[in-house]
C-alpha positions, 0 to 999 in steps of 0.5 A: 500499499503506498503511502498517501493512497486512501482505501475506500470503505468496505461496501456496507459501511457507514459513511459519516460526514464530517461535522463541518457540514451539518453547520448552516451556510453563512448567513443561514438557510432563510426559506423555511422562515419565509415560507413560514411568514407567508403562511402565517401572512395567508392565514391572518388575512384570511382571518381579516378577510372572513371578518371583513366578509362577515361584518358585511352581512351583518350590515346587509342584515341589519340594513335588509332588517330597516326596509319595511314592505310597502304598505298596500291601501285597503280596496275601497268598499264598493258603492252601491248604485241606485237603479236610474232611468236613462239620464236626459240629456238636457238640463232644461228637462231637469227640476232644479232644487234647492234650500228655497223650494225644500217643499218640492223634494218629496215629488222628485223622488226618483227621478233626474234633478239638478241641486244647488246647496254648500257642501259641508264637508266631502271626503274620499269614498265620495260622500257630501254633506250639505250644510245647505239643504240642511240634512241632505247628503250625496254619494258620488258612484266614483271618485272622491269629494274631499276636495268640495268641502266649503264649496257651492255646487251645482249637481245633477244626480238621482234623487234616492230619497228626500234626504239623499241624491245619487251623482255619478260622477264628479263631472256632473258638479259644477262649483259655483263663485259666491259672487255669482249668486249676489243679487244684481244691483242698479248702481255699482260703487268701488265696494263692490270690485269683485261682483264687477269682475263677475260681470265683465263683458255685460252692461251696469252702471257705476257711480264714483268720484273722478279723480283724474282724466288721461290719455291712454298709452296707445293714445286711443282710448280717454280714461276717467280715473276714479278714486278707489285703493283696492282695484283701479276704476277706469272709465275708458272712451274711444277718443274718435268716437267721443270726438263724434259727439264733441267730447274732448279730453278737455270736456272730461277734465271738468268732471274731476272732483265731481261724483258721476254715474257712468254707463258702460260694458265692463271689462277686466284686466289682471295687473301686478299691482292693482287690477283694473276694472273699466266700463267702457263708454262711447256716448256723451249720454253715457255719464251724469253729474250727481254733485 
């Protein structure tokens, strides 16, 4: 055997590695630590995500609890409809009833009539309770009567009894302006402004004190401006037609400060500040000095 020649180990003998080979290389083996860190991160992230999802689900659940199902309105009770004859086409063929002829009510039971009165209350079920005629009520076959409370109305309907009238629908009801029920006057004043507006396009006699006379903006009319606070009351005459009867601006200026009576056709114009009521005239005889 030569010096320096190594003899191979026996076939079944255990080979022992040098102790130095078991020591970690400089810097250590970081792979296991990185893997452990990744695992911990994934586990922690999963817990966080799970908690967020759980929290979101709780919020959604809480939100869902706050949402209430819409409440359905109860169906209105079907209204009983009395049998009637065919409605007349002309209103003139129906008797007109009101508080003034209450004694005629019994004779018109089972007939189509025109009833005028003041509604005390109306409701969504189509029931009308009248203030006038006293004790009278109405029933709409369809529609609401809630908006009719306090209104003066004229209805066309079927007299079910002396104190009850059946009305087909809101289309058979006409509201009346209280001013329209005022009795006509021979002479109107500034105190009758609302009635004069209601009477527009008709002829009337107006009494008032002339405060001013001027020419209209288009220079076609002469204006007699009467004193009044609630509205502007103006006598309006066509300049050309007044010239034909020898009435000029100077003629009318002699009326300033005087109370006169003026006949003419009424008209009305809505203004931003004061509404205008016109008494239109074209004749010298249309006005008369009272004092």
